[in-house]
SERO-4910 file (N, C-alpha, C, O; in steps of 0.05 Angstrom, whole numbers):
BEGIN
 pado doro    nc1    nc2    nc3   cac1   cac2   cac3    cc1    cc2    cc3    oc1    oc2    oc3
  Met    A    -29     96   1052    -58     97   1050    -69    114   1073    -58    114   1095
  Pro    A    -91    130   1068   -102    146   1089   -110    129   1113   -115    105   1110
  Asp    A   -112    143   1136   -120    128   1160   -149    119   1158   -164    127   1140
  Glu    A   -158    103   1177   -184     90   1176   -207    111   1174   -226    106   1159
  Asp    A   -205    133   1188   -226    153   1188   -227    169   1162   -247    182   1157
  Gln    A   -206    168   1146   -204    185   1122   -203    168   1096   -196    178   1075
  Arg    A   -210    142   1098   -207    125   1075   -221    136   1050   -211    134   1028
  Gly    A   -245    147   1055   -260    157   1032   -248    181   1019   -256    188    996
  Tyr    A   -230    195   1032   -219    219   1022   -189    215   1016   -172    225   1031
  Val    A   -183    201    995   -155    194    989   -139    218    980   -115    217    979
  Leu    A   -153    240    973   -139    265    965   -142    287    986   -142    310    979
  Glu    A   -144    279   1011   -150    298   1032   -127    318   1036   -104    310   1039
  Asn    A   -134    344   1037   -115    364   1045   -131    389   1052   -156    389   1050
  Asp    A   -117    411   1060   -131    435   1070   -147    448   1048   -166    463   1054
  Ala    A   -140    444   1023   -154    457   1001   -176    440    988   -187    447    967
  Glu    A   -183    418   1002   -201    399    989   -229    410    985   -241    404    965
  Ala    A   -239    426   1004   -266    437   1001   -268    454    976   -287    453    961
  Glu    A   -248    471    972   -247    489    949   -244    472    923   -256    478    903
  Arg    A   -227    452    925   -222    435    902   -248    422    892   -254    421    868
  Leu    A   -264    411    911   -289    398    904   -309    417    892   -324    410    874
  Ala    A   -310    442    903   -329    462    892   -321    469    863   -339    470    846
  Tyr    A   -296    474    858   -287    480    831   -291    456    813   -299    459    790
  Gln    A   -285    432    823   -287    408    806   -316    404    797   -320    396    774
  His    A   -335    409    814   -363    407    806   -370    425    783   -383    417    764
  Ser    A   -360    450    784   -365    469    763   -353    460    737   -364    463    715
  Ile    A   -328    450    739   -314    441    714   -327    417    702   -330    415    678
  Leu    A   -335    397    719   -347    373    708   -374    380    695   -381    369    675
  Lys    A   -389    398    708   -415    406    696   -410    419    669   -425    414    650
  Ala    A   -390    437    667   -384    450    642   -376    430    621   -383    433    598
  Ser    A   -361    409    629   -351    389    610   -375    373    598   -372    362    577
  Met    A   -397    373    612   -421    358    603   -441    377    591   -465    371    589
  Gly    A   -432    401    583   -450    420    570   -471    431    589   -492    439    581
  Gly    A   -464    433    615   -482    443    635   -502    423    646   -518    430    663
  Arg    A   -501    398    636   -519    378    645   -508    363    669   -484    357    671
  Leu    A   -525    356    688   -517    340    711   -526    312    708   -513    293    718
  Val    A   -548    307    693   -559    281    688   -561    276    658   -577    290    645
  Val    A   -546    257    648   -549    250    620   -566    226    616   -576    221    594
  Ala    A   -570    210    637   -589    188    635   -617    199    631   -623    220    643
  Pro    A   -634    187    615   -660    198    608   -680    195    631   -700    181    628
  Val    A   -674    207    654   -691    205    677   -712    228    676   -705    251    668
  Asp    A   -737    222    682   -758    242    682   -756    259    708   -767    251    729
  Leu    A   -743    282    706   -740    299    730   -765    315    736   -766    329    756
  Ser    A   -785    313    718   -811    326    724   -829    309    740   -851    318    747
  Arg    A   -821    285    746   -838    266    761   -841    275    790   -821    281    804
  Arg    A   -865    275    800   -870    281    828   -861    257    845   -867    234    838
  Gly    A   -848    263    867   -840    241    886   -816    226    877   -811    203    886
  Ile    A   -799    237    860   -775    223    850   -756    218    873   -754    234    892
  Arg    A   -743    195    872   -723    188    893   -696    186    880   -692    171    860
  Ile    A   -676    200    892   -649    201    880   -629    196    903   -631    207    925
  Leu    A   -610    179    897   -587    173    915   -562    183    902   -556    177    879
  Asp    A   -547    199    917   -521    209    908   -499    196    925   -495    204    948
  Ser    A   -486    175    915   -465    161    930   -439    175    927   -430    182    905
  Gly    A   -426    180    950   -401    195    950   -407    225    948   -393    239    934
  Thr    A   -427    233    963   -438    260    959   -420    283    969   -423    305    960
  Ser    A   -402    276    988   -385    296   1000   -401    319   1012   -415    315   1032
  Asn    A   -400    343   1001   -415    366   1012   -443    369   1000   -457    388   1006
  Gly    A   -451    350    983   -478    350    972   -482    370    950   -505    377    943
  Val    A   -461    381    937   -464    402    917   -479    391    893   -495    405    882
  Trp    A   -473    367    884   -487    355    861   -516    352    867   -534    359    851
  Leu    A   -522    342    891   -550    337    899   -565    363    900   -588    365    891
  Ser    A   -553    384    911   -566    410    913   -572    422    886   -593    433    881
  Asp    A   -552    418    868   -555    429    840   -578    414    826   -594    426    812
  Val    A   -579    388    829   -600    372    816   -628    380    828   -647    381    813
  Arg    A   -629    384    853   -655    392    866   -666    417    852   -690    419    848
  Asp    A   -649    436    845   -658    460    833   -671    455    805   -685    473    794
  Arg    A   -665    432    794   -675    426    767   -700    408    767   -711    401    746
  Leu    A   -710    400    791   -733    383    793   -759    400    790   -760    423    799
  Ala    A   -779    388    778   -805    402    775   -819    404    802   -832    424    807
  Phe    A   -815    384    819   -828    384    846   -807    377    867   -808    356    879
  Pro    A   -789    396    872   -767    390    891   -776    384    919   -764    367    933
  Asp    A   -798    397    928   -807    393    956   -820    365    959   -822    356    982
  Ala    A   -828    353    937   -840    326    939   -819    304    934   -826    280    935
  Ala    A   -794    311    929   -774    291    922   -760    281    948   -761    294    969
  Thr    A   -748    257    945   -732    246    966   -703    244    956   -698    229    937
  Leu    A   -685    260    966   -658    262    957   -639    255    980   -640    267   1001
  Ile    A   -623    234    976   -605    224    997   -577    225    987   -570    215    966
  Gly    A   -560    238   1003   -531    239    997   -517    221   1017   -520    225   1041
  Ala    A   -501    203   1007   -487    184   1024   -457    188   1021   -447    192    998
  Asp    A   -442    186   1043   -413    189   1041   -401    174   1065   -414    169   1085
  Val    A   -376    167   1062   -362    152   1082   -358    168   1108   -353    156   1129
  Ser    A   -359    194   1107   -356    211   1130   -375    234   1129   -383    243   1107
  Ala    A   -384    243   1152   -403    265   1154   -388    292   1155   -400    313   1158
  Ala    A   -361    291   1152   -345    315   1156   -353    339   1139   -351    362   1147
  Arg    A   -362    333   1114   -369    355   1096   -399    358   1092   -407    375   1075
  Phe    A   -415    343   1106   -444    347   1102   -451    376   1110   -441    386   1130
  Pro    A   -469    388   1095   -477    416   1102   -491    417   1129   -504    398   1137
  Ala    A   -489    440   1142   -501    443   1168   -531    443   1166   -545    434   1185
  Ser    A   -542    452   1144   -571    451   1140   -576    441   1112   -560    444   1094
  Ala    A   -599    428   1108   -606    417   1082   -634    427   1073   -651    434   1090
  Ser    A   -638    428   1047   -663    436   1036   -684    414   1041   -678    392   1049
  Ala    A   -709    422   1038   -731    403   1042   -728    378   1024   -722    380   1001
  Gly    A   -731    355   1036   -729    330   1021   -701    319   1019   -697    297   1009
  Val    A   -681    334   1028   -653    325   1026   -643    315   1053   -645    329   1073
  Thr    A   -632    291   1054   -620    280   1078   -593    269   1071   -587    262   1048
  Phe    A   -576    267   1092   -549    256   1088   -545    232   1107   -556    231   1129
  Phe    A   -529    214   1097   -527    188   1109   -497    178   1107   -486    179   1086
  Val    A   -486    170   1130   -458    160   1130   -458    131   1121   -471    114   1133
  His    A   -443    126   1100   -442     99   1089   -416     95   1074   -407    112   1058
  Asp    A   -403     72   1078   -379     64   1064   -388     47   1040   -402     27   1044
  Ile    A   -380     54   1016   -390     40    992   -382     10    993   -394     -6    978
  Arg    A   -362      3   1009   -354    -25   1010   -372    -42   1028   -369    -67   1029
  Asn    A   -391    -29   1041   -409    -43   1059   -437    -46   1046   -443    -30   1028
  Pro    A   -453    -65   1054   -480    -67   1042   -497    -42   1048   -494    -30   1069
  Trp    A   -514    -35   1029   -532    -13   1032   -555    -21   1050   -561    -45   1052
  Pro    A   -569     -2   1063   -592    -10   1079   -612    -27   1064   -618    -19   1041
  Pro    A   -621    -49   1074   -638    -67   1059   -664    -53   1049   -674    -61   1028
  Glu    A   -674    -33   1064   -698    -20   1056   -694     -2   1032   -713      8   1020
  Trp    A   -669      3   1024   -663     19   1000   -662      2    975   -661     13    953
  Lys    A   -662    -24    978   -659    -41    954   -682    -36    935   -706    -37    942
  Gly    A   -675    -31    910   -695    -27    889   -713     -3    894   -737     -4    887
  Ser    A   -703     19    905   -721     41    913   -715     68    900   -731     86    904
  Phe    A   -693     71    886   -686     97    875   -690     99    845   -683     81    830
  Asp    A   -702    121    837   -707    126    808   -681    133    794   -677    128    770
  Leu    A   -662    146    809   -636    153    798   -615    148    820   -618    158    842
  Val    A   -594    133    813   -571    130    831   -547    141    817   -540    133    794
  His    A   -534    160    830   -512    175    818   -487    171    834   -488    171    859
  Gln    A   -465    167    821   -439    165    834   -417    176    816   -416    170    793
  Arg    A   -400    193    828   -380    207    812   -353    207    826   -350    216    848
  Leu    A   -333    196    812   -305    196    822   -303    184    850   -292    196    868
  Val    A   -314    160    853   -315    147    879   -302    119    878   -291    110    898
  Leu    A   -305    105    855   -297     77    854   -268     71    860   -261     49    867
  Ala    A   -251     91    857   -223     87    863   -218     78    891   -199     63    897
  Gly    A   -236     86    909   -234     78    937   -247     52    944   -248     44    967
  Ala    A   -256     37    923   -270     12    928   -252    -11    935   -260    -31    946
  Gly    A   -226     -8    928   -207    -29    934   -209    -52    914   -219    -48    892
  Pro    A   -199    -75    921   -197    -97    902   -223   -109    894   -224   -124    874
  His    A   -245   -103    908   -271   -115    902   -289    -94    888   -313    -92    895
  Val    A   -278    -79    870   -292    -57    858   -317    -66    843   -338    -53    845
  Ala    A   -316    -89    829   -340    -99    815   -362   -106    835   -386   -101    830
  Glu    A   -355   -119    857   -374   -126    877   -387   -101    890   -411   -100    895
  Val    A   -370    -81    895   -380    -56    906   -400    -43    887   -421    -33    896
  Leu    A   -395    -43    861   -413    -32    842   -439    -48    841   -461    -36    839
  Arg    A   -437    -74    842   -461    -90    842   -479    -83    865   -504    -83    863
  Gly    A   -467    -78    889   -483    -71    912   -497    -44    907   -520    -41    915
  Leu    A   -484    -25    895   -497      0    889   -520     -3    869   -541      9    873
  Leu    A   -516    -20    849   -537    -24    829   -562    -36    841   -584    -33    830
  Glu    A   -560    -51    864   -583    -62    877   -602    -41    888   -626    -47    893
  Thr    A   -593    -17    891   -610      4    902   -627     17    881   -646     32    887
  Val    A   -622     11    855   -638     23    833   -665      9    831   -667    -16    832
  Ala    A   -686     25    829   -713     14    827   -717      3    799   -705     12    780
  Pro    A   -735    -17    796   -742    -26    769   -752     -3    752   -769     12    760
  Gly    A   -740      0    728   -746     22    711   -729     47    717   -729     66    702
  Gly    A   -713     46    739   -696     68    747   -669     67    733   -663     48    718
  Trp    A   -653     88    738   -628     91    723   -605     94    743   -608    104    765
  Val    A   -581     86    733   -556     91    747   -539    108    728   -539    104    704
  Gln    A   -524    127    740   -505    143    724   -479    145    740   -478    153    763
  Leu    A   -457    137    727   -431    136    739   -412    153    723   -414    155    699
  Met    A   -393    166    737   -372    181    723   -345    175    737   -342    177    761
  Glu    A   -325    167    720   -298    162    730   -278    172    710   -284    174    686
  Gly    A   -254    178    719   -233    187    701   -222    165    684   -222    142    691
  Val    A   -213    173    660   -200    155    641   -170    159    646   -159    180    639
  Asn    A   -157    139    656   -129    142    665   -109    139    643    -85    142    648
  Asn    A   -117    133    618    -98    130    597    -86    158    590   -101    177    586
  Gly    A    -61    160    588    -48    185    580    -55    192    551    -58    175    534
  Leu    A    -56    218    546    -61    228    519    -35    237    506    -17    247    521
  Pro    A    -32    234    480     -7    241    467      2    270    472     26    276    472
  Gln    A    -17    288    475    -10    316    477     -4    324    506      3    347    511
  Asp    A     -6    306    525      0    312    553     29    319    556     47    308    543
  Gly    A     35    338    573     62    345    579     74    325    599     60    308    609
  Pro    A    101    327    603    114    307    620    105    307    649    104    286    662
  Val    A     98    330    660     89    331    688     61    320    691     56    306    710
  Met    A     44    325    671     17    313    672     19    283    670      4    269    683
  Cys    A     38    273    655     42    244    653     51    233    680     42    212    689
  Gln    A     69    247    694     78    239    721     54    238    740     51    220    756
  Phe    A     38    259    738     14    260    755     -4    236    752    -13    224    771
  Arg    A     -8    228    726    -24    204    721    -11    179    731    -24    162    744
  His    A     15    176    727     29    152    736     28    150    766     25    128    777
  Leu    A     30    172    780     28    171    809      0    162    818     -3    146    836
  Met    A    -20    173    805    -48    166    812    -52    136    807    -64    122    824
  Ile    A    -42    126    785    -46     97    778    -31     80    799    -42     60    808
  Glu    A     -7     87    807      8     71    826     -6     71    853     -7     50    866
  Leu    A    -18     93    861    -31     94    887    -58     79    886    -65     66    905
  Phe    A    -72     80    863    -96     64    860    -89     35    862   -103     18    873
  Asp    A    -66     27    850    -57      0    851    -52     -9    880    -57    -32    887
  Ser    A    -42     10    896    -36      4    924    -61     -3    940    -60    -17    960
  Leu    A    -84      8    930   -110      1    943   -121    -25    932   -139    -37    944
  Gly    A   -110    -35    910   -120    -59    897   -142    -53    877   -153    -72    865
  Thr    A   -147    -28    872   -168    -20    853   -158    -23    824   -174    -30    806
  Gly    A   -133    -16    819   -123    -16    792   -132      9    777   -144     27    788
  Asp    A   -127      9    751   -133     33    735   -152     27    712   -155     45    695
  Ser    A   -164      3    711   -181     -3    688   -211     -3    695   -228     -8    678
  Phe    A   -217      4    720   -245      2    728   -264     20    712   -287     14    708
  Ser    A   -253     43    703   -270     61    687   -279     47    661   -303     49    654
  Ala    A   -261     33    648   -268     20    623   -286     -4    628   -299    -13    609
  Asp    A   -286    -15    652   -302    -39    658   -331    -33    667   -347    -51    669
  Met    A   -337     -8    672   -363     -2    684   -387    -11    667   -406    -22    677
  Ser    A   -385     -6    641   -407    -14    623   -412    -44    624   -435    -53    626
  Arg    A   -390    -59    624   -393    -88    624   -405    -97    651   -423   -115    651
  Trp    A   -397    -86    673   -408    -94    699   -438    -87    700   -454   -103    712
  Ile    A   -446    -64    689   -474    -57    690   -490    -75    672   -512    -84    680
  Asn    A   -480    -82    649   -493   -101    632   -496   -128    645   -517   -141    644
  Glu    A   -475   -137    658   -475   -163    672   -495   -164    695   -505   -186    702
  Ala    A   -502   -141    706   -522   -140    727   -550   -140    716   -570   -139    731
  Gly    A   -553   -142    689   -579   -145    677   -592   -119    669   -616   -118    662
  Phe    A   -577    -97    670   -588    -71    662   -590    -70    631   -576    -83    617
  Ala    A   -608    -53    622   -612    -48    594   -606    -19    587   -601     -3    605
  Asn    A   -605    -14    561   -601     14    552   -575     26    563   -574     49    570
  Val    A   -554      9    565   -529     18    576   -513     33    555   -509     24    533
  Glu    A   -505     57    562   -490     74    544   -466     86    558   -465     88    583
  Ser    A   -446     93    542   -421    104    553   -412    127    536   -415    127    511
  Arg    A   -402    147    549   -392    171    534   -367    182    547   -365    183    572
  Ile    A   -348    189    531   -324    203    540   -328    233    538   -335    242    516
  Val    A   -325    247    560   -328    276    559   -301    289    565   -286    278    581
  Pro    A   -295    311    552   -269    324    556   -268    337    584   -288    346    595
  Tyr    A   -244    338    594   -239    352    619   -212    366    615   -191    357    624
  Asp    A   -214    389    601   -190    404    594   -182    422    617   -199    434    630
  Ile    A   -156    423    622   -145    436    646   -127    459    638   -113    458    618
  Gly    A   -127    480    654   -109    502    650   -112    516    624   -135    523    616
  Ala    A    -90    520    609    -90    534    584   -108    522    563   -116    535    544
  Lys    A   -114    496    566   -131    482    546   -161    487    550   -177    482    532
  Ala    A   -169    496    574   -197    501    580   -207    524    563   -194    545    561
  Met    A   -230    520    550   -241    541    532   -251    565    548   -248    588    538
  Asp    A   -262    561    571   -273    582    588   -250    595    604   -238    580    620
  Pro    A   -244    620    600   -222    633    616   -226    630    646   -206    627    660
  Asp    A   -251    631    655   -255    628    684   -247    601    694   -239    598    717
  Leu    A   -250    580    677   -244    553    685   -214    546    683   -205    526    693
  Gln    A   -199    563    669   -171    558    666   -157    558    693   -142    539    700
  Gly    A   -161    578    709   -149    580    735   -161    560    754   -147    547    770
  Lys    A   -188    556    753   -201    537    771   -192    509    766   -187    494    785
  Ser    A   -190    501    740   -182    474    734   -153    469    742   -146    447    751
  Thr    A   -136    489    739   -109    487    748   -108    483    778    -93    466    788
  Gln    A   -123    499    792   -124    497    821   -134    469    830   -123    458    849
  Val    A   -155    459    817   -165    433    824   -144    411    820   -141    394    838
  Ser    A   -130    412    798   -110    391    793    -86    393    812    -75    373    820
  Cys    A    -78    418    818    -55    421    836    -63    413    865    -46    402    879
  Ala    A    -88    419    873    -97    409    899    -97    379    900    -90    367    920
  Ala    A   -106    367    878   -106    338    876    -77    327    878    -72    307    891
  Ala    A    -59    340    864    -31    332    864    -20    334    892     -5    316    901
  Ser    A    -27    355    907    -18    357    935    -28    334    952    -13    323    968
  Gly    A    -53    326    947    -64    304    962    -50    278    955    -45    261    972
  Leu    A    -44    274    929    -30    250    920     -2    248    932      7    227    940
  Val    A     11    271    933     38    271    945     37    263    974     53    248    984
  Ala    A     18    275    989     15    268   1017      9    238   1021     20    226   1039
  Trp    A     -8    228   1003    -14    199   1004     10    182    998     16    162   1011
  Ala    A     26    191    978     50    176    970     70    176    993     84    156    996
  Asn    A     71    197   1008     90    198   1030     83    180   1053     99    175   1071
  Gln    A     58    170   1052     49    150   1073     55    121   1065     52    103   1081
  Gln    A     64    117   1040     69     90   1031     95     80   1044    117     91   1040
  Ser    A     93     59   1059    116     49   1074    139     40   1056    162     43   1063
  Gly    A    132     30   1032    153     22   1014    161     43    993    176     37    975
  Gly    A    150     67    997    156     88    977    141     83    951    123     66    950
  Ile    A    148     98    931    135     95    904    157     91    884    181     96    889
  Thr    A    149     81    861    169     74    840    167     91    815    185     91    798
  Cys    A    145    107    812    141    121    787    157    147    785    159    158    763
  Met    A    168    157    807    184    181    805    203    182    829    198    170    850
  Asn    A    224    198    826    243    201    848    233    221    869    213    235    865
  Arg    A    248    223    891    240    241    913    238    270    904    220    284    912
  Gln    A    257    279    889    257    307    881    232    313    863    219    334    866
  Asp    A    226    295    845    203    299    828    177    299    844    159    314    839
  Leu    A    176    281    864    152    280    881    149    306    897    127    317    898
  Asp    A    170    315    908    169    339    925    161    364    909    150    383    920
  Thr    A    168    364    884    163    388    867    139    385    848    135    401    831
  Leu    A    125    362    851    104    356    831     83    378    829     76    387    807
  Glu    A     73    387    852     51    407    851     61    433    837     46    444    820
  Leu    A     84    443    844     94    467    832     99    464    802     92    481    786
  Arg    A    111    441    794    116    437    766     91    433    750     89    442    727
  Leu    A     71    420    762     45    416    749     31    443    744     20    447    723
  Arg    A     32    460    764     20    487    761     32    502    738     18    514    722
  Thr    A     58    501    736     72    515    714     64    503    687     58    518    668
  Glu    A     64    477    684     58    464    659     29    469    651     23    475    627
  Leu    A     10    467    669    -18    471    663    -23    500    655    -40    506    638
  Thr    A    -10    519    669    -14    547    662     -3    553    635    -15    570    620
  Glu    A     19    541    627     32    548    602     21    532    578     17    543    557
  Arg    A     16    506    582      7    490    559    -19    474    564    -31    464    545
  Gly    A    -27    472    589    -52    459    595    -49    428    595    -27    418    591
  Gly    A    -71    415    599    -71    386    600   -100    376    597   -118    392    596
  Ser    A   -103    350    597   -130    338    594   -132    313    612   -113    299    617
  Phe    A   -156    309    622   -162    285    638   -190    277    632   -209    283    647
  Pro    A   -194    263    609   -222    256    601   -237    240    622   -225    225    638
  Met    A   -263    243    622   -280    229    640   -299    210    624   -308    217    602
  Arg    A   -304    187    636   -323    168    624   -349    169    640   -349    164    664
  Val    A   -371    174    626   -397    174    638   -412    149    628   -413    145    603
  Val    A   -423    133    645   -437    109    638   -464    110    652   -466    116    675
  Trp    A   -485    102    637   -511    101    649   -527     77    638   -521     67    616
  Gly    A   -546     67    654   -562     44    646   -587     43    662   -589     56    683
  Gln    A   -606     27    652   -632     26    664   -638     -3    674   -634    -22    660
  Lys    A   -648     -4    699   -656    -30    709   -683    -37    696   -701    -21    697
  Pro    A   -686    -61    684   -711    -68    671   -735    -67    691   -731    -71    715
  Ala    A   -758    -60    681   -782    -60    697   -787    -89    707   -778   -108    695
  Glu    A   -801    -91    729   -806   -117    741   -819   -137    722   -812   -161    722
  Arg    A   -837   -128    706   -850   -145    687   -830   -157    667   -830   -181    662
  Asn    A   -812   -140    657   -792   -150    639   -772   -168    652   -763   -188    641
  Met    A   -765   -162    677   -746   -178    692   -757   -206    696   -743   -226    694
  Glu    A   -784   -208    703   -796   -234    707   -797   -250    681   -792   -274    681
  Ala    A   -802   -236    659   -803   -250    633   -776   -261    626   -773   -283    616
  Glu    A   -755   -244    632   -728   -253    625   -719   -277    642   -704   -294    633
  Asn    A   -730   -278    666   -723   -300    684   -741   -324    681   -740   -344    696
  Gly    A   -758   -323    660   -775   -346    654   -800   -348    671   -814   -368    671
  Gly    A   -807   -326    686   -830   -326    703   -855   -318    687   -853   -312    664
  Thr    A   -877   -319    701   -902   -310    688   -913   -286    703   -908   -282    727
  Val    A   -927   -270    688   -938   -245    700   -968   -246    694   -977   -248    672
  Asp    A   -983   -244    716  -1012   -246    713  -1026   -219    717  -1051   -217    716
  Gly    A  -1010   -198    724  -1022   -172    727  -1035   -168    754  -1047   -147    759
  Ser    A  -1033   -188    772  -1046   -185    798  -1030   -167    817  -1041   -160    839
  Gly    A  -1005   -160    810   -989   -143    827   -976   -158    849   -962   -146    865
***
């Protein structure tokens, strides 16, 4: 497992900054160029958005460019480490060091119109449902949450090296206590928190030769190989070793994955889930309370 200061970056390596930049482009393309699929009114003046697991803030910066009144917005990017926070931020954008496993600032409770989190829950550990419930508490009544996580089930058309890559990821997630089913459970957890209009969508994440955009073929291969390098480094820190592959396969995983993705490609579908916190009036009605309109 990564050391205490790097817990949030389980795929840390020298190429991580480039990997994250490419990954953002690929994920955006997989969603048809959309960053927000939840029906949030981005034309609203004074909108408040939280990006949990923001890293270098690239998603937040991209979303800001799509707001009708960006200078009037409050955009907060939170991450377990400030290591990748940009040196300067646009108007209305601030960054905050926060571990998702810890309680959020109490003044943030029920305050954000949109709460976004992407590829972060794997680091939540064995209490992933509790971690997500804490995040949901920051959504304002009438506001939305949008989550994206990988679907770890192998696909029939995956090559043998891509399958090994998945198995290694699953074993390492298991070592954190997170397991590999949290993506499929997100909708249920959001529903259980009392959210409405909960929807889920699987979006393609085609890699290498399978990517339709020629520019993304090389980038997606690079992203996956950088991730493989980080997984190998993480696996080498496991005191008891790993069981899903032998030492030779582990040492050559990145090289073999690059060859396979370049020649035949691969896929790693993503699950996007979104839901809306009921307005206060509806929440009071559901809880058997009365509403007299006095505010």
